[in-house]
All heavy atoms as an XYZ file, in Angstrom:
789
protein
N       5.377     -6.810      6.927
C       4.293     -6.492      6.025
C       4.860     -5.704      4.846
O       5.644     -4.788      5.039
C       3.232     -5.675      6.769
C       2.063     -5.271      5.900
S       0.762     -4.338      6.747
C       0.092     -5.534      7.843
N       4.469     -6.067      3.641
C       4.960     -5.328      2.480
C       4.068     -4.109      2.211
O       3.006     -3.940      2.820
C       5.079     -6.249      1.254
C       3.743     -6.696      0.711
O       2.774     -5.951      0.684
N       3.684     -7.933      0.260
N       4.507     -3.257      1.280
C       3.838     -1.990      0.990
C       2.382     -2.200      0.575
O       1.479     -1.538      1.084
C       4.619     -1.248     -0.089
C       4.067      0.085     -0.471
C       3.481      0.419     -1.652
C       4.070      1.286      0.321
N       3.112      1.743     -1.636
C       3.470      2.301     -0.444
C       4.518      1.587      1.602
C       3.305      3.597      0.026
C       4.349      2.893      2.071
C       3.746      3.868      1.288
N       2.122     -3.125     -0.336
C       0.758     -3.327     -0.821
C      -0.161     -3.844      0.284
O      -1.316     -3.416      0.374
C       0.738     -4.266     -2.030
C       1.288     -3.596     -3.261
O       1.136     -2.391     -3.446
N       1.939     -4.359     -4.105
N       0.316     -4.738      1.115
C      -0.490     -5.210      2.244
C      -0.782     -4.069      3.207
O      -1.880     -3.953      3.756
C       0.209     -6.345      2.985
C       0.274     -7.629      2.186
O      -0.518     -7.795      1.229
O       1.140     -8.480      2.514
N       0.212     -3.212      3.404
C       0.050     -2.062      4.291
C      -0.989     -1.090      3.716
O      -1.829     -0.568      4.458
C       1.404     -1.385      4.505
C       1.371     -0.260      5.476
N       0.918     -0.405      6.772
C       1.734      1.041      5.335
C       1.012      0.768      7.391
N       1.492      1.652      6.543
N      -0.947     -0.843      2.405
C      -1.941      0.030      1.773
C      -3.351     -0.507      2.003
O      -4.275      0.242      2.341
C      -1.696      0.144      0.263
C      -0.476      0.913     -0.196
C      -0.367      0.860     -1.712
C      -0.521      2.343      0.289
N      -3.523     -1.806      1.812
C      -4.836     -2.416      2.003
C      -5.287     -2.308      3.455
O      -6.457     -2.036      3.732
C      -4.827     -3.873      1.546
C      -6.190     -4.489      1.575
C      -7.123     -4.184      0.597
C      -6.542     -5.356      2.589
C      -8.394     -4.733      0.638
C      -7.807     -5.908      2.643
C      -8.739     -5.596      1.659
N      -4.369     -2.505      4.389
C      -4.709     -2.377      5.806
C      -5.156     -0.955      6.136
O      -6.126     -0.752      6.876
C      -3.520     -2.787      6.680
N      -4.480      0.036      5.565
C      -4.861      1.435      5.786
C      -6.222      1.728      5.159
O      -7.055      2.412      5.765
C      -3.799      2.378      5.240
S      -2.277      2.370      6.212
N      -6.454      1.218      3.978
C      -7.749      1.394      3.327
C      -8.855      0.754      4.174
O      -9.933      1.339      4.339
C      -7.720      0.788      1.925
C      -9.014      0.854      1.127
C      -9.462      2.295      0.933
C      -8.822      0.170     -0.217
N      -8.589     -0.392      4.738
C      -9.564     -1.055      5.611
C      -9.875     -0.197      6.836
O     -11.032     -0.101      7.254
C      -9.046     -2.419      6.053
O      -8.934     -3.283      4.962
N      -8.852      0.445      7.403
C      -9.068      1.325      8.558
C      -9.947      2.509      8.182
O     -10.845      2.892      8.941
C      -7.734      1.813      9.121
C      -7.016      0.740      9.890
C      -5.678      1.126     10.469
N      -5.451      2.515     10.757
C      -4.271      3.112     10.605
N      -3.228      2.442     10.176
N      -4.125      4.387     10.897
N      -9.708      3.092      7.003
C     -10.530      4.212      6.548
C     -11.974      3.750      6.370
O     -12.915      4.413      6.818
C      -9.980      4.817      5.232
C     -10.971      5.787      4.611
C      -8.647      5.512      5.483
N     -12.158      2.607      5.728
C     -13.516      2.095      5.511
C     -14.228      1.792      6.827
O     -15.425      2.062      6.956
C     -13.482      0.857      4.620
C     -13.255      1.214      3.186
O     -13.718      2.249      2.714
N     -12.532      0.386      2.461
N     -13.518      1.233      7.793
C     -14.136      0.976      9.100
C     -14.579      2.284      9.745
O     -15.657      2.351     10.349
C     -13.174      0.233     10.023
C     -13.183     -1.255      9.838
C     -12.478     -1.994     10.975
N     -11.117     -1.559     11.233
C     -10.042     -2.003     10.580
N     -10.172     -2.899      9.621
N      -8.839     -1.568     10.876
N     -13.768      3.321      9.604
C     -14.135      4.625     10.173
C     -15.375      5.197      9.489
O     -16.236      5.794     10.138
C     -12.974      5.613     10.038
O     -11.879      5.195     10.802
N     -15.470      5.010      8.190
C     -16.614      5.532      7.445
C     -17.900      4.773      7.737
O     -18.990      5.351      7.702
C     -16.339      5.471      5.936
C     -15.512      6.590      5.356
C     -15.088      6.260      3.933
C     -16.287      7.895      5.390
N     -17.780      3.495      7.984
C     -18.972      2.653      8.094
C     -19.167      2.071      9.488
O     -19.813      1.041      9.637
C     -18.905      1.548      7.043
C     -18.739      2.084      5.665
N     -19.717      2.788      5.014
C     -17.680      2.064      4.829
C     -19.284      3.161      3.821
N     -18.049      2.741      3.689
N     -18.620      2.738     10.492
C     -18.780      2.259     11.865
C     -20.125      2.721     12.413
O     -20.846      3.497     11.793
C     -17.648      2.788     12.744
O     -17.811      4.175     12.970
N     -20.428      2.264     13.597
C     -21.667      2.660     14.253
C     -21.552      4.038     14.896
O     -22.547      4.609     15.292
C     -22.041      1.627     15.321
C     -22.385      0.294     14.741
C     -21.515     -0.774     14.852
C     -23.577      0.116     14.058
C     -21.833     -2.010     14.320
C     -23.906     -1.107     13.509
C     -23.034     -2.176     13.642
N     -20.340      4.539     14.994
C     -20.133      5.839     15.618
C     -20.344      6.943     14.593
O     -19.850      6.852     13.464
C     -18.725      5.938     16.210
C     -18.462      4.891     17.253
C     -17.699      3.774     16.968
C     -19.011      5.019     18.522
C     -17.473      2.804     17.922
C     -18.790      4.054     19.491
C     -18.017      2.941     19.192
N     -21.054      7.992     14.959
C     -21.287      9.080     14.005
C     -19.990      9.829     13.689
O     -19.135     10.015     14.549
C     -22.282      9.986     14.723
C     -22.158      9.642     16.175
C     -21.670      8.234     16.256
N     -19.856     10.226     12.438
C     -18.705     11.001     11.976
C     -19.256     12.307     11.415
O     -20.192     12.289     10.611
C     -17.927     10.232     10.874
C     -16.770     11.046     10.353
C     -17.454      8.894     11.406
N     -18.693     13.430     11.856
C     -19.207     14.699     11.354
C     -18.923     14.837      9.854
O     -18.092     14.113      9.303
C     -18.684     15.897     12.173
C     -17.220     16.181     11.950
O     -16.725     16.190     10.839
N     -16.507     16.439     13.043
N     -19.599     15.742      9.203
C     -19.536     15.863      7.741
C     -18.130     16.202      7.238
O     -17.692     15.695      6.212
C     -20.550     16.898      7.238
C     -21.985     16.442      7.375
C     -22.259     15.107      6.701
O     -21.881     14.930      5.517
O     -22.852     14.228      7.354
N     -17.424     17.049      7.960
C     -16.061     17.418      7.533
C     -15.127     16.215      7.604
O     -14.345     15.961      6.694
C     -15.548     18.555      8.406
C     -14.219     19.077      7.967
C     -13.838     20.288      8.742
N     -12.499     20.666      8.371
C     -11.948     21.803      8.692
N     -12.617     22.683      9.396
N     -10.728     22.064      8.324
N     -15.215     15.460      8.691
C     -14.387     14.254      8.835
C     -14.774     13.216      7.786
O     -13.909     12.553      7.210
C     -14.529     13.678     10.239
N     -16.062     13.082      7.525
C     -16.526     12.129      6.535
C     -15.980     12.487      5.147
O     -15.526     11.612      4.412
C     -18.049     12.099      6.495
C     -18.619     11.004      5.622
C     -20.143     11.035      5.590
C     -20.680     10.543      6.910
N     -22.157     10.396      6.883
N     -15.987     13.779      4.806
C     -15.463     14.213      3.510
C     -13.964     13.894      3.405
O     -13.491     13.429      2.363
C     -15.714     15.707      3.307
N     -13.216     14.136      4.485
C     -11.786     13.829      4.485
C     -11.564     12.328      4.330
O     -10.705     11.894      3.551
C     -11.120     14.331      5.763
C      -9.648     13.959      5.937
C      -8.792     14.513      4.804
C      -9.141     14.439      7.286
N     -12.331     11.519      5.041
C     -12.186     10.068      4.937
C     -12.496      9.583      3.520
O     -11.796      8.715      2.996
C     -13.082      9.366      5.959
C     -12.613      9.460      7.411
C     -13.730      9.018      8.357
C     -11.353      8.636      7.629
N     -13.513     10.147      2.873
C     -13.807      9.768      1.487
C     -12.668     10.163      0.559
O     -12.302      9.417     -0.351
C     -15.127     10.380      1.007
C     -16.331      9.567      1.395
C     -17.321     10.104      2.202
C     -16.482      8.246      0.955
C     -18.427      9.361      2.568
C     -17.585      7.498      1.315
C     -18.555      8.055      2.119
O     -19.645      7.301      2.481
N     -12.075     11.349      0.792
C     -10.916     11.771     -0.016
C      -9.737     10.827      0.202
O      -9.032     10.465     -0.749
C     -10.505     13.204      0.318
C     -11.429     14.249     -0.263
O     -12.225     13.924     -1.182
O     -11.365     15.411      0.196
N      -9.512     10.427      1.441
C      -8.416      9.499      1.737
C      -8.685      8.129      1.121
O      -7.774      7.495      0.584
C      -8.218      9.378      3.250
C      -7.667     10.636      3.881
S      -7.623     10.581      5.685
C      -6.351      9.332      5.945
N      -9.936      7.677      1.162
C     -10.301      6.406      0.557
C     -10.025      6.435     -0.943
O      -9.409      5.514     -1.493
C     -11.781      6.125      0.805
C     -12.290      4.859      0.151
C     -13.781      4.699      0.325
O     -14.525      5.659      0.028
O     -14.189      3.617      0.765
N     -10.451      7.509     -1.609
C     -10.199      7.635     -3.042
C      -8.716      7.664     -3.360
O      -8.261      7.063     -4.336
N      -7.949      8.332     -2.521
C      -6.505      8.424     -2.717
C      -5.860      7.040     -2.596
O      -5.079      6.630     -3.457
C      -5.923      9.388     -1.697
S      -4.169      9.709     -1.867
N      -6.214      6.302     -1.554
C      -5.622      4.982     -1.340
C      -6.050      3.968     -2.402
O      -5.332      3.006     -2.661
C      -5.981      4.463      0.057
C      -5.277      5.167      1.212
C      -5.939      4.816      2.535
C      -3.800      4.824      1.231
N      -7.198      4.201     -3.027
C      -7.688      3.291     -4.075
C      -7.119      3.630     -5.452
O      -7.264      2.846     -6.385
C      -9.207      3.352     -4.160
S     -10.047      2.532     -2.818
N      -6.480      4.779     -5.584
C      -6.081      5.270     -6.907
C      -4.789      4.668     -7.445
O      -4.522      4.761     -8.635
C      -5.963      6.795     -6.882
O      -4.940      7.206     -6.001
N      -3.969      4.079     -6.615
C      -2.693      3.515     -7.057
C      -1.880      3.090     -5.865
O      -2.368      3.078     -4.736
N      -0.606      2.779     -6.123
C       0.255      2.407     -5.000
C       1.272      3.488     -4.654
O       2.019      3.360     -3.702
C       0.959      1.077     -5.259
C       1.908      1.094     -6.446
O       2.195      2.179     -7.000
O       2.368      0.006     -6.833
N       1.316      4.555     -5.452
C       2.187      5.681     -5.152
C       3.659      5.455     -5.439
O       4.489      6.302     -5.147
N       4.002      4.327     -6.048
C       5.417      3.997     -6.231
C       6.016      4.520     -7.536
O       7.229      4.454     -7.718
C       5.616      2.486     -6.130
C       5.272      1.874     -4.771
C       5.469      0.371     -4.807
C       6.097      2.517     -3.664
N       5.188      5.036     -8.435
C       5.699      5.596     -9.686
C       4.733      6.671    -10.171
O       3.617      6.787     -9.658
C       5.831      4.506    -10.762
O       4.555      4.101    -11.213
N       5.152      7.429    -11.167
C       4.271      8.451    -11.734
C       3.038      7.805    -12.364
O       1.949      8.366    -12.326
C       5.033      9.287    -12.760
N       3.198      6.631    -12.933
C       2.066      5.936    -13.572
C       1.052      5.408    -12.563
O      -0.111      5.235    -12.895
C       2.566      4.786    -14.427
C       3.320      5.286    -15.661
C       3.644      4.190    -16.594
N       2.375      3.642    -17.106
C       2.294      2.623    -17.905
N       3.381      2.010    -18.308
N       1.128      2.184    -18.322
N       1.504      5.116    -11.357
C       0.597      4.585    -10.328
C       0.497      5.535     -9.136
O       0.294      5.111     -8.003
C       1.066      3.207     -9.866
O       2.337      3.291     -9.245
N       0.628      6.835     -9.426
C       0.605      7.845     -8.366
C      -0.733      7.860     -7.637
O      -1.782      7.598     -8.234
C       0.869      9.229     -8.971
N      -0.671      8.150     -6.357
C      -1.892      8.403     -5.611
C      -2.514      9.681     -6.163
O      -1.809     10.650     -6.432
C      -1.588      8.632     -4.122
C      -1.131      7.430     -3.365
C       0.063      7.460     -2.669
C      -1.907      6.278     -3.297
C       0.484      6.371     -1.929
C      -1.491      5.179     -2.559
C      -0.297      5.228     -1.875
N      -3.813      9.736     -6.293
C      -4.519     10.955     -6.685
C      -5.156     11.532     -5.435
O      -6.031     10.905     -4.834
C      -5.573     10.661     -7.748
C      -4.967     10.311     -9.087
C      -6.026     10.173    -10.169
N      -7.009      9.134     -9.855
C      -7.013      7.908    -10.370
N      -6.100      7.563    -11.244
N      -7.936      7.050    -10.028
N      -4.702     12.703     -5.041
C      -5.215     13.348     -3.832
C      -5.927     14.644     -4.200
O      -5.524     15.339     -5.132
C      -4.070     13.642     -2.860
N      -6.972     14.950     -3.447
C      -7.748     16.157     -3.697
C      -6.908     17.418     -3.478
O      -7.081     18.410     -4.176
C      -8.977     16.176     -2.799
N      -5.989     17.369     -2.528
C      -5.154     18.529     -2.216
C      -3.987     18.080     -1.336
O      -3.939     16.928     -0.906
C      -5.981     19.635     -1.540
C      -6.703     19.168     -0.287
O      -6.080     18.503      0.560
O      -7.898     19.472     -0.160
N      -3.043     18.996     -1.060
C      -1.881     18.621     -0.241
C      -2.243     18.144      1.160
O      -1.540     17.317      1.738
C      -1.042     19.903     -0.186
C      -1.434     20.660     -1.410
C      -2.886     20.348     -1.619
N      -3.334     18.650      1.727
C      -3.750     18.210      3.065
C      -4.092     16.721      3.066
O      -3.705     15.988      3.969
C      -4.939     19.047      3.558
C      -5.394     18.664      4.932
C      -4.641     18.991      6.049
C      -6.577     17.969      5.113
C      -5.054     18.634      7.327
C      -7.001     17.603      6.383
C      -6.244     17.934      7.490
N      -4.813     16.275      2.045
C      -5.170     14.858      1.945
C      -3.901     14.029      1.768
O      -3.739     12.984      2.405
C      -6.169     14.610      0.791
C      -6.381     13.120      0.559
C      -7.488     15.300      1.079
N      -2.977     14.501      0.929
C      -1.706     13.784      0.741
C      -0.975     13.650      2.077
O      -0.471     12.579      2.414
C      -0.835     14.494     -0.286
N      -0.947     14.727      2.858
C      -0.282     14.696      4.155
C      -0.957     13.706      5.097
O      -0.284     12.945      5.807
C      -0.283     16.098      4.771
C       0.437     16.132      6.094
O       1.671     15.899      6.116
O      -0.234     16.378      7.124
N      -2.275     13.685      5.111
C      -2.997     12.747      5.976
C      -2.745     11.300      5.557
O      -2.592     10.424      6.399
C      -4.497     13.047      5.966
C      -4.874     14.410      6.504
C      -4.477     14.581      7.929
N      -5.239     13.672      8.757
C      -5.537     13.872     10.013
N      -5.135     14.946     10.623
N      -6.230     12.989     10.698
N      -2.683     11.055      4.254
C      -2.407      9.704      3.771
C      -0.981      9.293      4.138
O      -0.751      8.175      4.601
C      -2.666      9.588      2.251
C      -2.093      8.311      1.668
C      -4.166      9.672      1.970
N      -0.030     10.199      3.963
C       1.351      9.897      4.365
C       1.407      9.558      5.854
O       2.119      8.632      6.264
C       2.280     11.067      4.053
C       2.584     11.304      2.583
C       3.267     12.656      2.395
C       3.443     10.189      2.011
N       0.653     10.294      6.671
C       0.610     10.020      8.101
C      -0.002      8.664      8.398
O       0.510      7.900      9.222
N      -1.104      8.355      7.725
C      -1.752      7.061      7.948
C      -0.833      5.915      7.542
O      -0.802      4.871      8.192
C      -3.055      6.978      7.164
C      -3.698      5.610      7.237
S      -5.347      5.600      6.609
C      -6.210      5.603      8.165
N      -0.070      6.124      6.473
C       0.856      5.097      6.010
C       2.084      4.975      6.914
O       2.874      4.045      6.773
C       1.302      5.393      4.574
C       0.215      5.269      3.517
C       0.713      5.823      2.180
C      -0.224      3.828      3.366
N       2.244      5.934      7.822
C       3.365      5.888      8.756
C       4.685      6.334      8.171
O       5.744      5.980      8.698
N       4.635      7.116      7.090
C       5.882      7.572      6.468
C       6.022      9.098      6.462
O       6.990      9.622      5.916
C       6.044      7.014      5.024
C       6.172      5.503      5.046
C       4.924      7.459      4.123
N       5.095      9.823      7.073
C       5.173     11.286      7.071
C       6.487     11.773      7.678
O       7.122     12.684      7.164
C       4.002     11.904      7.825
C       4.065     13.436      7.805
C       3.071     14.120      8.714
N       1.704     13.834      8.394
C       0.802     13.468      9.307
N       1.145     13.324     10.568
N      -0.438     13.232      8.949
N       6.914     11.135      8.759
C       8.152     11.546      9.424
C       9.389     11.199      8.595
O      10.470     11.713      8.847
C       8.263     10.898     10.804
C       7.224     11.384     11.792
C       5.847     10.738     11.568
O       5.779      9.627     11.002
O       4.849     11.358     11.946
N       9.225     10.332      7.608
C      10.337      9.927      6.745
C      10.523     10.849      5.540
O      11.489     10.686      4.803
C      10.107      8.501      6.222
O      10.027      7.590      7.280
N       9.600     11.787      5.328
C       9.709     12.675      4.168
C      10.951     13.549      4.330
O      11.094     14.277      5.298
C       8.444     13.548      3.992
C       8.649     14.581      2.891
C       7.229     12.678      3.698
N      11.858     13.426      3.370
C      13.101     14.200      3.429
C      13.211     15.204      2.298
O      14.131     16.002      2.273
C      14.306     13.251      3.398
O      14.314     12.491      2.209
N      12.274     15.161      1.360
C      12.305     16.111      0.251
C      10.996     16.084     -0.512
O      10.203     15.153     -0.409
N      10.797     17.147     -1.289
C       9.575     17.301     -2.065
C       9.946     17.993     -3.360
O      10.658     18.984     -3.352
C       8.596     18.161     -1.256
C       7.279     18.554     -1.871
C       6.371     17.342     -1.975
C       6.611     19.617     -1.006
N       9.488     17.424     -4.491
C       9.757     18.066     -5.777
C       8.692     17.658     -6.783
O       7.946     16.719     -6.568
C      11.149     17.732     -6.286
C      11.365     16.310     -6.714
C      12.804     16.117     -7.253
N      12.961     14.849     -7.896
C      13.286     13.713     -7.301
N      13.491     13.699     -6.001
N      13.406     12.601     -7.977
N       8.639     18.380     -7.884
C       7.716     18.066     -8.975
C       8.465     17.240    -10.009
O       9.600     17.539    -10.341
C       7.194     19.342     -9.629
C       6.460     20.263     -8.706
C       5.031     19.896     -8.464
N       4.287     19.879     -9.709
C       3.175     19.205     -9.898
N       2.672     18.496     -8.924
N       2.548     19.228    -11.040
N       7.810     16.184    -10.499
C       8.425     15.319    -11.501
C       7.316     14.623    -12.285
O       6.391     14.055    -11.686
C       9.316     14.289    -10.807
C      10.031     13.355    -11.743
C      10.915     12.376    -10.994
O      11.871     12.829    -10.336
O      10.635     11.170    -11.061
N       7.399     14.646    -13.601
C       6.427     13.959    -14.462
C       4.989     14.334    -14.141
O       4.094     13.497    -14.157
C       6.589     12.431    -14.363
C       7.927     11.935    -14.849
O       8.490     12.578    -15.756
O       8.399     10.918    -14.329
N       4.741     15.608    -13.812
C       3.393     16.063    -13.498
C       2.898     15.639    -12.127
O       1.720     15.778    -11.815
N       3.781     15.109    -11.319
C       3.419     14.627     -9.976
C       4.207     15.387     -8.914
O       5.231     15.995     -9.202
C       3.756     13.143     -9.820
S       2.841     12.053    -10.896
N       3.706     15.315     -7.709
C       4.468     15.762     -6.551
C       5.120     14.514     -5.979
O       4.451     13.533     -5.672
C       3.556     16.422     -5.513
O       2.912     17.541     -6.122
C       4.348     16.884     -4.303
N       6.435     14.559     -5.883
C       7.218     13.407     -5.441
C       7.750     13.686     -4.040
O       8.478     14.651     -3.818
C       8.373     13.176     -6.410
C       9.369     12.079     -6.065
C       8.699     10.721     -6.077
C      10.524     12.103     -7.042
N       7.342     12.853     -3.100
C       7.830     12.934     -1.727
C       8.957     11.929     -1.591
O       8.735     10.721     -1.700
C       6.724     12.597     -0.733
C       5.602     13.610     -0.684
C       4.565     13.571     -1.601
C       5.592     14.597      0.289
C       3.532     14.497     -1.547
C       4.566     15.526      0.342
C       3.545     15.465     -0.586
O       2.530     16.383     -0.524
N      10.182     12.411     -1.383
C      11.328     11.532     -1.171
C      11.335     11.123      0.297
O      11.162     11.959      1.183
C      12.636     12.255     -1.523
O      12.543     12.738     -2.858
C      13.827     11.336     -1.400
N      11.539      9.835      0.520
C      11.511      9.307      1.881
C      12.887      8.843      2.312
O      13.639      8.276      1.523
C      10.543      8.120      1.968
C       9.108      8.349      1.516
C       8.312      7.057      1.624
C       8.453      9.458      2.307
N      13.186      9.066      3.573
C      14.392      8.481      4.157
C      14.017      7.073      4.622
O      12.991      6.532      4.225
C      14.894      9.356      5.306
O      13.910      9.459      6.310
N      14.803      6.527      5.483
C      14.589      5.151      5.948
C      13.170      4.979      6.508
O      12.674      5.812      7.257
C      15.611      4.834      7.028
C      15.663      3.391      7.399
C      16.828      3.105      8.332
O      17.915      3.670      8.133
O      16.619      2.309      9.252
N      12.535      3.883      6.108
C      11.194      3.566      6.598
C      11.033      2.045      6.591
O      11.801      1.341      5.950
C      10.125      4.269      5.755
C      10.146      3.850      4.309
O       9.664      2.782      3.950
N      10.727      4.698      3.446
N      10.047      1.522      7.296
C       9.915      0.064      7.435
C       9.606     -0.680      6.143
O       9.740     -1.901      6.089
C       8.756     -0.111      8.420
C       8.347      1.219      8.875
C       9.071      2.233      8.087
N       9.222      0.043      5.090
C       8.814     -0.611      3.852
C       9.884     -0.554      2.765
O       9.723     -1.145      1.711
C       7.514      0.014      3.337
C       6.470      0.068      4.407
C       6.216      1.242      5.083
C       5.797     -1.079      4.788
C       5.295      1.281      6.097
C       4.870     -1.055      5.811
C       4.616      0.136      6.469
N      10.952      0.181      3.014
C      12.013      0.318      2.032
C      11.598      1.130      0.819
O      12.227      1.044     -0.236
N      10.578      1.941      0.957
C      10.087      2.774     -0.143
C      10.913      4.058     -0.170
O      11.026      4.752      0.836
C       8.581      3.080      0.040
C       8.093      4.069     -0.996
C       7.779      1.796     -0.003
N      11.490      4.376     -1.322
C      12.346      5.552     -1.444
C      11.617      6.830     -1.779
O      12.084      7.917     -1.481
N      10.433      6.709     -2.410
C       9.651      7.887     -2.750
C       8.208      7.493     -2.987
O       7.900      6.348     -3.313
C      10.225      8.590     -3.981
O      10.312      7.688     -5.066
N       7.326      8.470     -2.810
C       5.898      8.271     -3.019
C       5.402      9.394     -3.929
O       5.688     10.565     -3.690
C       5.123      8.282     -1.682
C       3.637      8.095     -1.916
C       5.646      7.209     -0.743
N       4.686      9.012     -4.994
C       4.171      9.965     -5.970
C       2.706     10.277     -5.697
O       1.912      9.382     -5.413
C       4.258      9.356     -7.378
C       5.647      9.193     -7.923
C       6.461      8.139     -7.505
C       6.143     10.084     -8.874
C       7.723      7.980     -8.015
C       7.410      9.909     -9.408
C       8.198      8.876     -8.964
O       9.461      8.700     -9.480
N       2.356     11.551     -5.846
C       0.980     12.012     -5.745
C       0.669     12.913     -6.919
O       1.514     13.714     -7.340
C       0.754     12.852     -4.466
C       0.627     12.055     -3.213
C       1.745     11.684     -2.487
C      -0.619     11.696     -2.726
C       1.639     10.974     -1.311
C      -0.743     10.969     -1.552
C       0.385     10.611     -0.845
N      -0.516     12.795     -7.454
C      -1.061     13.770     -8.379
C      -2.052     14.571     -7.550
O      -3.017     14.015     -7.015
C      -1.789     13.093     -9.556
O      -0.858     12.273    -10.253
C      -2.382     14.107    -10.507
N      -1.794     15.863     -7.398
C      -2.640     16.712     -6.567
C      -3.580     17.521     -7.445
O      -3.143     18.188     -8.384
C      -1.773     17.638     -5.714
C      -0.764     16.945     -4.800
C       0.104     17.970     -4.085
C      -1.465     16.061     -3.791
N      -4.864     17.473     -7.128
C      -5.863     18.207     -7.910
C      -6.024     19.630     -7.430
O      -6.455     20.483     -8.178
C      -7.202     17.487     -7.844
C      -7.193     16.135     -8.503
C      -8.562     15.536     -8.471
N      -9.016     15.390     -7.099
C      -9.528     14.293     -6.579
N      -9.671     13.228     -7.340
N      -9.908     14.230     -5.333
N      -5.740     19.885     -6.154
C      -6.006     21.214     -5.603
C      -4.782     22.009     -5.352
O      -3.680     21.686     -5.544
């Protein structure tokens, strides 16, 4: 599976969680909406297409959902973004960009 297909699959999982028959408490619902907005904002592969996250917690949750949180080997600021450098991962992605609002 390539990166873009994986992003869409993760977005689908978030949407299923938001719109399932099972009740979701308000705090979880707010986090899921933040994650949905983040995954819809870009592909995270450059500063121009950076994910927009409400805060570092949302960025961390999105990295976890994408299955690359354990691959984070560095963190730095670049071009107004927070850049997470990744080590080896199944998608061959070397870094993921986030614009953090909080």
